[in-house]
C-alpha positions as a printed NumPy array, in Angstrom:
array([[-14.382,  -7.25 ,   4.753],
       [-14.659,  -5.088,   7.312],
       [-13.12 ,  -1.803,   6.583],
       [-12.96 ,   1.819,   7.883],
       [-12.54 ,   4.644,   5.827],
       [-10.751,   8.155,   6.47 ],
       [-10.287,  11.215,   5.242],
       [ -6.967,  12.425,   5.54 ],
       [ -7.223,  15.796,   3.814],
       [ -4.092,  15.776,   2.036],
       [ -2.564,  17.24 ,  -1.104],
       [ -2.36 ,  14.277,  -3.37 ],
       [ -1.121,  16.397,  -6.514],
       [  1.862,  17.42 ,  -4.295],
       [  2.651,  13.986,  -3.051],
       [  2.082,  12.595,  -6.894],
       [  4.694,  14.885,  -8.16 ],
       [  7.176,  13.768,  -5.37 ],
       [  6.77 ,  10.167,  -6.28 ],
       [  7.297,  11.229, -10.07 ],
       [ 10.638,  13.064,  -9.008],
       [ 12.127,   9.702,  -7.417],
       [ 11.583,   7.773, -10.751],
       [ 15.162,   6.668, -10.628],
       [ 14.184,   5.057,  -7.423],
       [ 11.387,   2.792,  -8.541],
       [ 11.973,  -0.863,  -8.481],
       [ 10.338,  -2.461, -11.424],
       [  8.038,  -5.701, -10.262],
       [  6.731,  -7.401, -13.301],
       [  8.186,  -8.555, -16.661],
       [  4.665,  -9.077, -18.341],
       [  3.24 ,  -5.287, -17.115],
       [  4.1  ,  -2.132, -15.563],
       [  4.2  ,  -2.477, -11.87 ],
       [  6.542,  -0.559,  -9.794],
       [  7.16 ,   0.02 ,  -6.259],
       [  8.891,   3.111,  -4.131],
       [ 10.44 ,   1.368,  -1.537],
       [ 10.495,  -2.551,  -0.353],
       [  7.547,  -4.982,   1.102],
       [  7.276,  -7.914,   3.109],
       [  5.362,  -9.73 ,   0.364],
       [  7.854,  -9.064,  -2.236],
       [ 11.064,  -8.811,  -0.501],
       [ 10.495, -10.305,   3.095],
       [ 12.527, -13.724,   2.081],
       [ 15.386, -12.204,   0.287],
       [ 18.407, -10.404,   1.528],
       [ 17.101,  -7.15 ,  -0.061],
       [ 14.49 ,  -6.464,   2.382],
       [ 17.313,  -5.7  ,   5.165],
       [ 19.759,  -4.77 ,   2.646],
       [ 20.21 ,  -0.561,   3.154],
       [ 17.109,  -0.453,   4.908],
       [ 18.288,   2.273,   7.18 ],
       [ 19.203,   4.322,   4.25 ],
       [ 15.81 ,   3.546,   2.146],
       [ 13.758,   4.36 ,   5.097],
       [ 15.549,   7.52 ,   5.507],
       [ 14.982,   8.451,   2.05 ],
       [ 11.391,   7.729,   1.963],
       [ 10.52 ,   9.552,   5.056],
       [ 12.851,  12.419,   4.087],
       [ 10.263,  12.912,   1.169],
       [  7.   ,  11.584,   2.558],
       [  7.533,  12.123,   6.18 ],
       [  4.295,  14.634,   6.303],
       [  2.518,  11.698,   4.47 ],
       [  3.499,   9.143,   6.738],
       [  2.742,  11.561,   9.868],
       [ -0.848,  12.269,   8.941],
       [ -1.394,   8.567,   8.349],
       [  0.153,   7.717,  11.781],
       [ -1.85 ,  10.617,  13.423],
       [ -5.214,   9.333,  12.161],
       [ -4.455,   5.549,  13.006],
       [ -3.393,   6.675,  16.502],
       [ -6.765,   8.572,  16.676],
       [ -8.801,   5.591,  15.601],
       [ -6.705,   3.029,  18.103],
       [ -6.459,   5.573,  21.026],
       [ -2.808,   4.666,  21.26 ],
       [  0.594,   5.591,  19.783],
       [  1.642,   3.836,  16.588],
       [  5.535,   3.678,  15.639],
       [  7.933,   3.188,  12.9  ],
       [ 10.913,   0.736,  13.587],
       [ 14.013,   0.914,  12.032],
       [ 14.457,  -2.717,  11.416],
       [ 11.212,  -2.78 ,   9.317],
       [ 10.587,  -1.575,   5.987],
       [  8.433,   1.7  ,   6.675],
       [  4.996,   2.136,   4.346],
       [  6.048,   2.635,   0.572],
       [  4.244,   3.048,  -2.821],
       [  2.604,   0.8  ,  -5.494],
       [  2.633,   2.603,  -8.676],
       [  1.033,   1.38 , -11.88 ],
       [  1.346,   3.44 , -15.061],
       [ -1.635,   2.902, -17.324],
       [ -1.149,   0.367, -20.158],
       [ -3.369,  -1.194, -22.922],
       [ -2.082,  -4.745, -21.266],
       [ -4.702,  -4.37 , -18.383],
       [ -7.453,  -4.284, -20.682],
       [ -6.562,  -6.721, -23.478],
       [ -5.038,  -9.446, -20.787],
       [ -7.871,  -8.593, -18.243],
       [ -5.265,  -8.212, -15.503],
       [ -6.088,  -7.711, -11.772],
       [ -4.229,  -8.324,  -8.614],
       [ -3.876, -12.102,  -7.26 ],
       [ -6.361, -12.934,  -4.748],
       [ -4.659, -13.173,  -1.244],
       [ -4.67 , -12.382,   2.544],
       [ -2.566,  -9.803,   4.017],
       [  0.098, -12.183,   5.974],
       [  3.555,  -9.712,   6.019],
       [  3.761, -10.301,   9.768],
       [  3.901, -14.265,   9.141],
       [  6.618, -13.658,   6.256],
       [  8.726, -11.413,   8.813],
       [  7.895, -13.757,  11.692],
       [  6.532, -10.783,  13.697],
       [  4.082, -12.697,  15.654],
       [  0.212, -12.436,  14.926],
       [ -1.107,  -9.652,  17.265],
       [ -3.296,  -7.018,  16.045],
       [ -2.518,  -7.195,  12.344],
       [ -4.232,  -4.428,  10.128],
       [ -3.646,  -3.163,   6.524],
       [ -4.011,   0.314,   5.362],
       [ -3.935,   1.837,   2.029],
       [ -3.737,   5.58 ,   0.915],
       [ -4.929,   6.169,  -2.673],
       [ -3.147,   9.026,  -4.088],
       [ -3.345,   9.087,  -8.   ],
       [ -5.968,   6.984,  -9.895],
       [ -7.1  ,   6.714, -13.346],
       [-10.282,   8.661, -14.367],
       [-12.208,   5.203, -14.579],
       [-11.439,   4.535, -10.965],
       [ -9.609,   2.442,  -8.915],
       [-10.165,   0.089,  -5.934],
       [-10.2  ,  -3.256,  -4.281],
       [-11.907,  -6.563,  -5.182],
       [-13.013,  -8.814,  -2.195],
       [-15.039, -12.02 ,  -1.673],
       [-17.644, -11.92 ,   0.991],
       [-18.72 , -14.655,   3.336],
       [-20.949, -16.106,   0.534],
       [-17.768, -16.051,  -1.995],
       [-19.567, -13.414,  -3.938],
       [-17.181, -10.744,  -5.441],
       [-17.464,  -7.067,  -4.339],
       [-15.724,  -3.719,  -4.801],
       [-14.539,  -1.095,  -2.514],
       [-14.037,   1.875,  -4.693],
       [-10.877,   4.326,  -3.9  ],
       [-11.152,   7.886,  -2.873],
       [ -7.93 ,   9.868,  -3.875],
       [ -6.483,  11.451,  -0.115],
       [ -8.516,   8.802,   1.98 ],
       [ -7.255,   5.763,   3.821],
       [ -9.08 ,   2.311,   3.987],
       [ -8.114,   0.36 ,   6.769],
       [ -8.824,  -3.291,   7.281],
       [ -7.506,  -6.66 ,   9.003],
       [ -6.558,  -8.457,   5.559],
       [ -8.224, -11.73 ,   6.254],
       [-10.73 , -11.818,   3.665],
       [ -9.357, -12.72 ,   0.25 ],
       [ -9.027,  -9.67 ,  -1.764],
       [ -6.887,  -8.319,  -4.872],
       [ -6.196,  -5.024,  -6.604],
       [ -9.247,  -4.163,  -9.137],
       [ -8.691,  -4.337, -12.678],
       [ -7.946,  -1.185, -14.983],
       [-11.522,  -0.514, -16.435],
       [-10.715,   1.5  , -19.124],
       [ -7.272,   2.352, -21.236],
       [ -6.333,   6.11 , -20.963],
       [ -2.796,   7.154, -21.885],
       [ -0.643,   8.792, -19.162],
       [ -2.28 ,   8.039, -16.331],
       [ -1.297,   6.093, -12.718],
       [ -2.577,   4.178, -10.262],
       [ -0.553,   5.287,  -7.062],
       [ -1.065,   4.279,  -3.593],
       [  0.72 ,   4.125,  -0.525],
       [  0.778,   0.946,   1.263],
       [  1.32 ,  -0.152,   4.786],
       [  0.506,  -2.683,   7.699],
       [  0.121,  -2.79 ,  11.308],
       [  1.601,  -5.192,  13.884],
       [  1.853,  -5.268,  17.657],
       [  5.254,  -6.227,  19.024],
       [  6.14 ,  -6.12 ,  22.707],
       [  2.921,  -4.396,  23.293],
       [  3.243,  -1.49 ,  20.746],
       [  1.74 ,  -1.101,  17.397],
       [  3.994,  -0.702,  14.708],
       [  3.632,   0.099,  11.204],
       [  5.734,  -1.238,   8.539],
       [  5.345,  -2.691,   4.668]])
């Protein structure tokens, strides 16, 4: 997997607290283990009416609470790509994955599903310049990260760094790395987003 790291120099403790303050807005995504999102995404909701329903309200809520984080992320990406990057009101703005620590992750050795990132295909956005970015906000003491398969189909691991950002094109098979050690009251929180070029402009979405 070809990827780039950035240091956003953000206050992750403050952002984590703001995510906690919106607990009533978290959306449960699994009946087997604790997994929530703050916001909706193409890969979970893109083929359902919920992706479009209340999109302006939900985007306004997330940007109202985390607009400074979105601004910092987009500014960093703009400097890297040397062009403006926009948010569009017909697409969901970048949101959050939230995984509370739970023994089930250890007992059942649960990790994410192997996949490629194809949200642009799910939403029929074209295929020009797709990218994925992840910003680790909070993570267990034992760490968090991405597993991926290299060209020899060997599993490799990219560790997260709180307050950083990882950008990649999503074409390598990858997954959310499993929890290494259960410690009560820990969380894995990341901001998740994608890029795609529409009508000549790069846009960020989820």
